[in-house]
C-alpha positions as CSV (number, residue, x, y, z in Angstrom):
1,M,16.9,47.6,-176.3
2,Y,13.5,47.0,-174.8
3,E,13.9,49.9,-172.4
4,N,14.3,52.2,-175.4
5,I,11.0,51.1,-176.8
6,A,9.1,52.1,-173.6
7,E,11.0,55.4,-173.3
8,N,10.4,56.2,-177.0
9,L,6.7,55.4,-176.8
10,R,6.4,57.8,-173.8
11,Y,8.5,60.4,-175.5
12,L,6.6,60.3,-178.8
13,R,3.2,60.5,-177.1
14,A,4.3,63.4,-175.0
15,S,5.9,65.3,-177.9
16,R,2.6,65.5,-179.8
17,D,0.8,68.8,-179.9
18,P,-1.7,68.4,-178.4
19,V,-0.4,65.7,-176.1
20,Y,-2.5,62.5,-176.5
21,S,-3.6,60.4,-173.5
22,Q,-2.6,56.8,-173.3
23,R,-6.3,56.0,-174.0
24,E,-6.4,58.1,-177.2
25,I,-3.2,56.6,-178.6
26,A,-4.3,53.1,-177.7
27,K,-7.6,53.6,-179.6
28,K,-5.7,55.0,-182.6
29,L,-3.3,52.0,-182.6
30,H,-6.1,49.4,-182.0
31,V,-4.9,48.1,-178.6
32,S,-6.5,48.3,-175.2
33,K,-5.4,51.2,-172.9
34,S,-4.0,48.7,-170.4
35,T,-1.9,47.0,-173.0
36,Y,-0.6,50.3,-174.3
37,A,0.2,51.4,-170.7
38,R,2.2,48.2,-170.2
39,Y,4.2,48.9,-173.4
40,E,5.0,52.4,-172.1
41,R,6.1,51.0,-168.7
42,G,8.3,48.3,-170.3
43,E,6.3,45.5,-168.7
44,L,5.3,44.0,-172.1
45,I,7.3,43.9,-175.3
46,P,5.2,45.2,-178.2
47,P,4.8,42.9,-181.2
48,L,6.3,43.8,-184.5
49,W,2.9,44.7,-186.0
50,F,2.3,47.2,-183.2
51,L,5.8,48.8,-183.7
52,H,5.0,49.2,-187.4
53,Q,1.7,50.9,-186.6
54,V,3.5,53.2,-184.1
55,A,6.2,54.0,-186.7
56,V,3.7,54.9,-189.3
57,F,1.6,57.0,-186.9
58,Y,4.5,59.1,-185.8
59,G,6.4,59.1,-189.1
60,V,9.6,57.3,-187.8
61,S,11.2,54.0,-188.7
62,V,10.8,50.9,-186.6
63,G,14.6,50.9,-186.4
64,V,14.5,54.3,-184.7
65,L,11.9,52.9,-182.1
66,L,14.3,50.1,-181.3
67,S,17.7,51.6,-181.2
68,K,17.6,55.3,-180.3
69,E,16.6,57.1,-177.2
70,L,14.5,59.8,-178.9
71,G,14.2,62.0,-175.8
72,K,18.0,62.4,-175.5
73,E,18.7,63.6,-179.0
């Protein structure tokens, strides 16, 4: 499950037009760039409040972030 979160964070960021940098997304979601990078690499499990912010920002549900591999749909 946690691998999906990292993959989905990378996919959602890359699917934006224009593509945001990790630094830009981190700033918009109120975390440090290094923390956000660790979430994307799967080195750190994001807390629920962060997943909620991501879901709102991208217009998806938290359930989608946790369960699906968005890049493989």
